[in-house]
N, C-alpha and C positions, 0 to 999 in steps of 0.2 A: 450472094443473093440466095443460093440454094440452101445454105446453112441457116440463114434467117427464116426462110420459109419452113424449114424443118422444125425450128424452135417453136413456132406458133402452135402447131398441133400438139407437140409434146407438153408445152406449158398449159394448154387447154385441158389435156388429158390429166395432168397432175392436179390442176385446180378442181376438176370434177371429182377426182379420187379423194382429195382432201375434204371436199364438201360432203361426199358420201360418208366418209369416216366420221365427220363431225355430226352429221344427222343421225348416224347409227349410235354414237356415244350418247347423244341427247335422248334418243328414243329408248335405249335400254335403261336409262336412269330415271325415266318418268315413272312415278308411283302409280300403281293400279289399285282398284278397290280391294281392300284386304279385310278379312275377318280377324279381329283381335280377340283371342280367348285369354281372359285374365283370371288367374287364380292367385289369391293374395291373403296374407295375414296383415290386418291393418287396425289402427286405433281410430281411424276416421274415414268416412266415405260420405260423399255429397252427391245427390242427384236431383234433377228437376224433371217433374212429370210433364210430358208433352201431350198426353191424352189421359183418359181415365181408365185405360185397360191395365190390368195387373197392378193396380194401385191401392190394394187393401191390405192393411197390416193387422194381423191377429194379436190382440193384447189381453193378457190375463192378469188381473189384479195389479195394475200399475198405477202410479201416482200421476196426477195431471196438474199442470200449472199454466197460467196465462202469461202474457208478455211482461207484466209487472212482477212476476214471481209469486203471485198469490195462488194458494192451493185450491184446486177445484175438486178435491176429493179423490177417491179411488175409482178406477174404471175397469170394467171387464166386458170385452166384446171385440169388435173390429172397427178400425178407422179407415174410411175411404178417402184417400188423398185427392183433392180437387186438381184439375188441370192448371198448370202454370205455377204449382207450388214447389218450393225448394225444401228438400229434406236433408238434414245433417244428422247422421248417427255417429256417436262417439262412445268409446269405452277404452280407457287407459289401463293397461295391464289387467289386473283382476278386479278393477273397480266397478262402479255402477255404470249402467247403460243409460244414455240419454238420447232421445229422438226428438229433434226440433223440426217442426213443420211450419213454414211461413209462406203465405201467398204474396208474391211481389206486387200484384195488382191491388193489394189491400182488400181482396174479396175473402170469402170464407176459405180457410185452409183445408177443409174437408168435412165429412159427415161422420158422426159417432153412431154406431149401431150396437144394439145389445146382443146377448148370446142367442137370441131368437131371430136375429137378422131384422129387427125392427128399428127404425130411426129413433134415436133419442133426441138429438138436436144437431144443429150446424155449429161448427167451431168458429171462433173469431179468425182473423187473418193470421194469428200466431197461436200455436199450442205446443206444449212440451210434455213428453211422456218420460217418466223416470222409473227405472227398475233398479233398486239398490243392490241386490245380491244375485245376479244371474247365475253365478257358478253353483250356488246352493240349489237353485231350481234344476240345473242340469244334472246334478248328482241324483236328484229325485226322478229323473227321466223327462224333464221338460226343457227342451231347447227353445230358444226364441229365434224365429225365422222372419226376416223382412224381405219379401219379394219386391222387386222394383223393375221399372222400365222407364227410359227417358235419357236425358243427357247426364253423364256421370263425370265427376272429377274425383279422382282417387288420391287421398292424402292431401297434404298442403305443402306449399313451398316454404322451406326453412331458410330464412334470410338472417335476421338478427333477432334473437329471443332473449328477453330479460330473465334474470334469475328468478323472478317472482312468477313467471309464466310456465305452465306445464303443458306443452303442446302435444296433441294427439298426432301420431305419425304412422306412416307405412312401416311395417317391420321387415317383411320380406315377401317375395312373390315371384311369379313367372308369367311372362307374356308369350303366347304362341301365336305366330302369324300364319294364317291359312289363305292361300290364293286360289283363284278359280281358273281352270284351264281355258284357253282361248277358243278351243274347237269343240268342247263337249262339256256336259255337266259333270265335270271331274275336278276334284279339289286336291291340293297338295300343300304340305307343310313347308313354308319358306324360311323358317328361322325361329329361334327362341331368344328371349332376353330376360335376364334376371333383374328384379327390383330389389334394391338394397334399402337399409333403414334411412328414412328421411326423404326418399324419392317421391316425386309426384308424377302421375300419369294422366295425360289428357289426350283427347282425339282431335285432330285437325281435319276439317272438311268431312265431318261425319256424313255417311250415306244412309244410316239407319239409327234408330234409337238403341240404347243398350238394353239387354234383357239379362236378368240374373237375380241373385238373392244374397242376403247376408245371414249368417248363422252365428248365434252367440251361445256358447256352451261352457263346459268346465275349463276350457283352455283360455289363456290370457288373450286380451284384445278381441277381435272379430275375424271370422273367415268370410271372404267374399269371392264369388265366382260369377262372371258375366261375360257376354260376348257382344261385340259391336262392330259394325262395318264402317270403314272410313278410308280416305286416301292415305293418311299417315298418322302415326301417333307420336307424341312428344314426351320423353322422359326428362323431367326437370330434377336435376341433382341439387343438393344443399349448397347454398351460397347466394350471392347477389342475383336478383331475378330481373329480367327484362324480356322483350319479345323474342330474343334470339337465344335465351338461356336453354341449356340442356341439349339434347340431340334427338333427331328424328329417326323413326324406324318405319319401314314400309316394305311392301312387296313390289318389285319392279319387273319390267319386261325381261330383264336379265335372269330374274329368279325362275322364269319359265324354262330357260335353257338349263339351269342348274338343278332344279328340283321337280319339275313337272314330267313324270314318266311318260304320260300320254304325248306331250309335246316332243319329248326326246325320241319316242318311237317314230313319230311322224317325220322328225328331222332326219333320223337314221334312214328311214324308208326313202325320203327324198334324196338324201346323199347317195344311197345305193343306186337309185334310178339314174342320177347324174353320172355316177361312176360307170355303170353298165353301158349307158349310151355313149359315154366318152370312149370306153374300151372298144365297143363295137365299131365306132367311127375310126378309131386308130387301127383296128384289125382290117377294116375295109380299105382304108388308105394304104396300109402296108401291102395288102394283096394286089391292089392296083399298081403300086410302085414296082413290086416284084414282077408282075405280069408285063409291065412296060419294058423292064430291063431284059426279060426273056425274049421279047419280040425284037429288041435291038440286036441281040446276039444272033 
């Protein structure tokens, strides 16, 4: 009977211990809001404007086309992208640069301004800008810069491409993850990931819109840099694509133990306090034990 009674508290203790371990494993694996800093060379970038801030593109002597492909002439000025419009910028190797803007609600895709910042007219729901030789402009000292903010999809998923199709792809790049300390306004780098040719990068559970810009110069393709806050990112590698394709990257609670120097300092301080208090208790108990033995003698 005594053995059975002893087994009950031991089993209960083991169960509590296993439950605590399980909770700890789940807790450290939960992703926390992460700032993803993306620097990439790509032939394609897509973004959707969520408001009208930072949504004006400077355009100098570019060709303009409508949805049917009809020429609307040359344009010189700035184009203000309307809210809810999708923008796709593509440049394959050293080829021409195309910027397509389409409003998914079939409203105006934006407003055309002249060089004096006066409104020329409102664009239709679709408009395309075409720059045939951006490299030659760069040699003369004129880079093309496209600032953007909104929801970004970098590259395209490469599944099956026919021989007649020339897809615009991510060439290479790097993603740096930045986490925020739990106890202060302190940030730490929690890891970096490389993007390879044909990869696609998207944000899952975004906590902010992306802020950044695209620059087109004498180098092939386009260079893009932006930052966005989200729970996790997904890198989709070439091949068959579904909802589980690719792999997720994120900052977790465990990252704070590994990379957050402020959190590590607090952890060490807390561990020292526990060690000192334990040592003092041990010394005190030892002194009491020695004193009791002396009295017995």
